[in-house]
C-alpha positions in Angstrom: 33.6 -0.5 99.5 35.3 0.8 96.5 35.6 4.6 96.3 37.4 4.6 93.0 35.3 5.7 90.0 34.2 3.0 87.6 36.0 4.6 84.8 39.4 6.2 85.2 39.6 9.8 84.2 41.8 10.7 81.4 44.8 12.7 82.0 44.1 16.3 82.7 46.1 19.0 80.9 47.7 21.4 83.2 47.9 24.9 82.0 51.5 26.1 81.6 52.5 28.4 84.4 54.9 31.1 83.1 57.1 33.0 85.5 56.3 36.7 85.2 58.8 38.9 83.5 60.4 41.3 85.9 60.3 44.8 84.5 63.8 46.0 83.7 64.9 49.0 85.7 66.1 52.2 84.0 69.8 52.5 84.0 71.4 54.8 86.7 72.8 58.0 85.3 72.6 56.6 81.8 75.6 54.4 82.3 73.9 51.0 82.6 73.6 50.9 86.4 70.3 49.8 88.0 68.5 52.3 90.2 66.3 51.1 93.0 67.6 47.5 93.0 66.2 45.4 95.8 68.6 42.9 97.3 66.0 40.1 97.6 65.1 40.3 94.0 66.7 38.8 90.9 66.1 39.6 87.3 64.8 37.3 84.6 66.2 38.0 81.2 64.9 37.1 77.8 67.2 34.1 77.6 65.1 32.0 79.9 64.3 31.1 83.4 66.5 32.4 86.2 66.7 30.0 89.1 67.9 32.7 91.4 71.1 30.8 91.9 74.2 33.0 92.0 77.3 31.6 90.4 79.5 34.1 92.3 80.4 35.7 89.0 81.3 39.3 89.5 79.1 41.8 87.8 81.0 43.2 84.9 80.7 44.9 81.6 79.4 48.3 81.0 76.0 46.8 80.0 75.6 44.6 83.0 73.4 41.5 83.1 73.9 38.2 81.6 72.7 34.8 82.7 73.7 33.9 86.3 74.9 37.3 87.1 73.8 39.6 89.9 73.6 43.3 89.5 75.9 45.3 91.7 74.5 46.2 95.1 75.1 49.7 96.3 75.5 50.7 99.9 72.9 53.2 101.0 74.2 56.7 100.5 73.6 59.5 103.0 72.8 63.0 102.1 75.6 65.0 100.3 77.7 67.6 102.3 75.9 70.9 102.2 77.6 73.9 100.5 79.2 76.4 102.9 77.0 79.3 103.8 79.3 82.2 102.9 76.8 84.9 103.9 76.8 83.5 107.4 80.5 83.2 107.5 81.1 86.7 106.3 78.6 88.0 108.8 80.2 86.2 111.7 83.7 87.3 110.5 82.5 90.9 110.3 81.1 90.9 113.8 84.4 89.5 115.2 86.4 92.1 113.3 84.2 95.0 114.5 84.3 93.7 118.1 88.1 93.4 117.9 88.5 96.9 116.4 86.1 98.4 119.1 88.0 96.6 121.8 91.4 97.9 120.5 90.0 101.4 120.1 88.4 101.5 123.6 91.6 100.1 125.1 93.8 102.6 123.3 91.5 105.5 124.4 91.5 104.4 128.0 95.3 104.0 128.0 95.9 107.3 126.4 93.4 109.1 128.7 95.3 107.7 131.7 98.5 109.1 130.3 97.3 112.7 130.0 98.6 115.2 132.4 95.5 117.2 133.4 97.4 119.6 135.7 96.1 123.1 134.8 93.1 124.2 136.8 91.2 126.9 134.9 88.6 127.1 137.6 91.2 129.2 139.5 91.1 131.9 136.8 89.0 134.8 138.0 86.7 137.3 136.2 86.5 135.3 133.0 84.8 136.5 129.8 81.6 134.8 128.5 82.1 131.8 126.3 81.8 132.3 122.6 80.5 130.1 119.8 83.9 128.6 118.9 86.1 126.3 120.9 89.3 128.1 121.8 92.7 126.7 122.8 95.7 128.5 124.2 98.7 126.4 122.9 102.0 127.1 124.6 105.5 125.8 123.8 107.6 126.1 126.9 111.4 125.9 127.2 111.0 123.2 129.9 113.9 120.8 130.0 112.1 118.4 132.2 113.4 114.8 131.9 116.3 115.8 129.6 119.8 114.5 130.2 122.9 116.7 129.8 123.6 115.0 126.5 120.1 115.7 125.2 120.3 119.4 126.2 123.6 119.7 124.3 122.2 117.9 121.3 119.1 120.0 121.1 120.9 123.3 121.9 118.5 124.0 124.7 120.9 125.3 127.3 120.6 124.4 131.0 118.4 127.1 132.5 116.3 126.0 135.4 112.5 126.2 135.5 110.5 127.0 132.4 109.3 130.0 130.4 107.0 130.4 127.4 108.9 130.0 124.1 105.8 130.4 122.0 102.1 131.1 122.5 99.1 131.0 120.1 95.3 131.0 120.2 93.6 128.3 118.1 89.9 129.0 117.4 88.0 125.9 116.1 84.9 127.4 114.4 82.3 126.1 111.9 83.0 129.2 109.8 86.7 128.2 109.6 89.6 127.7 112.0 92.0 130.5 112.9 95.4 130.3 114.5 96.7 133.6 116.0 100.2 133.8 117.3 100.9 136.0 120.4 104.5 137.3 120.3 106.0 136.7 123.7 107.3 140.3 123.7 103.7 141.6 123.4 103.2 144.6 125.8 100.1 143.8 127.9 98.5 144.5 131.3 98.9 141.8 133.9 95.7 142.1 135.8 94.8 141.2 139.4 94.7 137.5 140.1 94.5 134.7 142.7 97.7 132.6 143.0 97.3 129.1 141.6 99.3 127.6 144.5 99.0 130.1 147.4 95.3 131.0 146.9 96.2 134.6 147.8 94.9 137.6 145.9 97.4 139.8 144.0 96.8 143.3 142.6 97.3 144.2 139.0 100.9 144.6 137.9 100.2 146.9 135.0 102.2 146.9 131.7 104.6 144.1 131.1 105.7 141.6 128.5 103.3 138.7 128.0 105.7 136.0 128.9 106.2 137.6 132.3 102.7 136.4 133.3 103.7 132.7 132.9 106.9 133.3 134.8 105.0 134.9 137.7 102.3 132.3 138.3 102.3 129.7 135.5 99.5 128.7 133.1 96.6 130.0 135.2 97.9 133.6 135.2 98.8 133.4 131.5 95.2 132.4 130.7 93.9 135.2 132.9 96.2 137.8 131.2 95.2 136.7 127.7 91.5 136.8 128.5 91.8 140.2 130.2 93.6 141.8 127.3 91.6 140.2 124.5 88.1 139.6 126.0 88.2 136.1 124.5 87.3 133.1 126.7 89.9 130.3 126.6 88.2 126.9 126.7 91.3 124.7 126.9 95.0 124.9 127.6 97.8 122.8 126.1 101.6 123.1 126.8 104.5 121.0 125.5 108.2 121.2 126.4 111.3 120.9 124.2 111.8 117.1 124.8 108.2 116.2 124.1 108.1 118.2 120.9 111.2 116.6 119.5 110.1 113.1 120.6 106.7 113.5 118.8 108.4 114.4 115.6 110.8 111.5 115.8 107.9 109.1 116.7 106.2 110.2 113.4 109.4 109.4 111.5 110.0 113.1 110.8 107.8 115.8 109.4 107.9 117.0 105.8 108.2 120.8 105.4 108.9 123.2 102.5 111.3 125.8 103.6 111.1 128.9 101.5 114.5 130.3 102.2 117.5 128.7 103.9 119.0 130.0 107.1 121.5 129.3 109.9 121.5 130.1 113.6 124.2 128.9 116.0 122.1 129.4 119.1 119.3 127.1 118.0 121.5 124.9 115.9 119.5 125.6 112.7 121.2 125.0 109.4 118.6 124.7 106.6 118.6 124.8 102.8 115.6 126.0 100.8 113.2 123.3 99.5 111.1 120.5 100.7 112.7 118.2 103.3 111.9 115.9 106.2 112.9 117.3 109.6 113.7 115.0 112.5 113.1 116.1 116.1 116.3 117.9 116.6 115.9 119.9 113.3 112.3 120.6 114.0 113.1 122.1 117.4 115.8 124.3 115.8 113.3 125.4 113.1 110.6 126.6 115.6 113.1 128.2 118.0 115.2 130.3 115.6 114.7 134.1 116.0 118.1 135.8 115.6 118.5 134.7 111.9 115.5 136.9 110.9 115.1 140.6 110.5 111.6 140.3 112.0 113.0 138.2 114.9 110.2 136.9 117.0 107.5 137.7 114.4 109.1 135.5 111.8 109.6 132.8 114.4 105.9 132.8 115.2 105.1 132.3 111.5 107.5 129.4 111.4 105.9 127.9 114.5 102.5 128.0 112.9 103.7 126.5 109.7 105.4 123.6 111.4 102.6 122.9 113.8 100.1 122.7 110.9 102.4 120.3 109.1 102.9 118.2 112.2 99.1 118.0 112.8 98.6 117.2 109.1 100.9 114.2 109.4 99.7 113.1 112.8 96.0 113.2 112.2 96.0 110.7 109.3 94.6 107.1 109.0 98.2 106.0 108.5 99.0 107.1 112.0 95.7 106.8 113.9 94.9 103.3 112.6 98.5 101.9 112.8 99.3 100.9 116.4 103.0 100.8 115.5 102.8 104.5 114.7 100.0 105.6 117.1 101.3 104.2 120.4 104.9 105.7 120.0 103.4 109.1 119.0 100.9 109.2 121.8 103.5 108.0 124.3 106.0 110.6 123.2 103.5 113.4 123.4 101.4 112.6 126.4 104.5 112.2 128.6 105.3 115.9 128.4 102.0 117.4 127.2 100.3 119.4 130.0 96.6 120.2 129.6 93.8 121.6 131.7 91.7 119.4 134.0 88.7 119.5 131.7 90.5 118.5 128.5 89.7 115.0 127.3 91.5 113.0 124.6 88.6 113.8 122.3 89.2 117.5 122.9 92.9 117.0 122.1 92.0 115.2 118.9 89.8 118.1 117.9 92.6 120.5 118.5 94.9 118.6 116.2 92.3 118.2 113.5 91.6 122.0 113.7 95.3 122.7 113.1 95.3 120.2 110.2 92.4 122.0 108.7 94.4 125.2 108.7 97.2 123.4 106.9 94.7 122.2 104.3 93.4 125.7 103.7 90.3 125.5 105.9 91.0 128.7 107.8 93.8 131.1 108.3 96.9 131.7 110.4 98.2 135.1 111.4 100.0 137.2 114.0 98.2 139.3 116.5 97.6 142.7 114.8 100.3 145.1 115.9 100.6 148.9 116.1 104.2 149.6 116.6 106.7 149.3 119.5 106.3 149.7 123.2 108.5 150.0 126.3 111.4 147.4 126.8 111.6 146.7 123.1 108.2 145.1 123.2 105.3 145.1 120.7 102.1 147.0 121.0 98.8 145.4 119.9 96.5 147.2 117.4 93.5 147.2 119.8 90.7 148.2 117.3 91.8 145.3 115.1 92.1 143.0 118.1 88.6 143.8 119.2 87.2 143.1 115.7 89.2 139.8 115.5 87.8 138.7 118.9 84.2 139.6 118.0 84.4 137.6 114.8 85.8 134.5 116.7 83.3 134.8 119.5 80.4 135.0 117.0 81.7 132.2 114.8 82.1 134.5 111.8 84.6 134.3 109.1 87.8 136.1 110.2 88.5 139.0 107.9 91.0 140.9 110.0 94.5 140.9 108.6 97.8 141.2 110.5 100.1 143.9 109.3 103.2 142.0 110.1 
């Protein structure tokens, strides 16, 4: 059986199959590079059919393309490196800095507090006046030669007397109405009242009239505070005492203290030899300046004025950011002072700082400095207080009022 058709078909015309044109990709970055190129894909250009065969020719030319060429193939690129977060970095850096400063401050405070000599027990003082509105300090400069070598005693013209006596005394009242510094001449004629011995615990009767510095010689700081309170009626909150060596060392640790001396003077006993004018005093010179009395007609009264002037200048230089925030200045200054500075048991480093800033305020004009008002002479070439003025002065301090009382010397 023949399955072939009887008549053969004529040749069929096959429709032409045209390879579709591949859409050309837009150039990358406007430089002729193809974006989104797929590695299994070849381009057909207008010149004709592309068999897909690669001749190995390297893609070249800024326009790319060409018969038999393969567009460049790009390795997949990861995300770009993010820009640094400066806000976060600054925040972290600030936290680290604050923690470091706090740690340094706390460490310094703890170290300095441990160096303080809280040796005076004001709880042993009896029959005390009521506390006032101001914070009051009794600041004492003693002639203690504790820890000084024979060479240092000679250099500082201190002599070699044993024990210690008051070389200067002053009341500092830190008030919101203004700070006041009142010098108490050591030759002031006062009543030494009854007291309880700071060491023996025994009761002693009143001694009567005597020079103020005799109270310290009899029973130390506690009796001195008791005598000042009894004769003034002013409550003393804190006590601070420094000896010769400590005073000189503080000045040297600060690199000297600048002071304007109104009139030059000399004194063989203290070693003073000053010209008039502004100058920087080292420890030896500073001690001579505050101790000199025989070179002045007013003797001890002029000396107390010089002491106030220098202490204010010292506090003004010590209580500055340049000293407080600089460990190379702060540590030597604290170390020099705290070794010989004797304070009461309740006095903290914070209280000590307030005392220095109060003295600095007086130097800056925020308050006044004066001698205790006087009313003439008394037995043993001593000085008699002007009691009506003293009472007025004390009332103004106790009530935190602006001090208007003036000293007549």
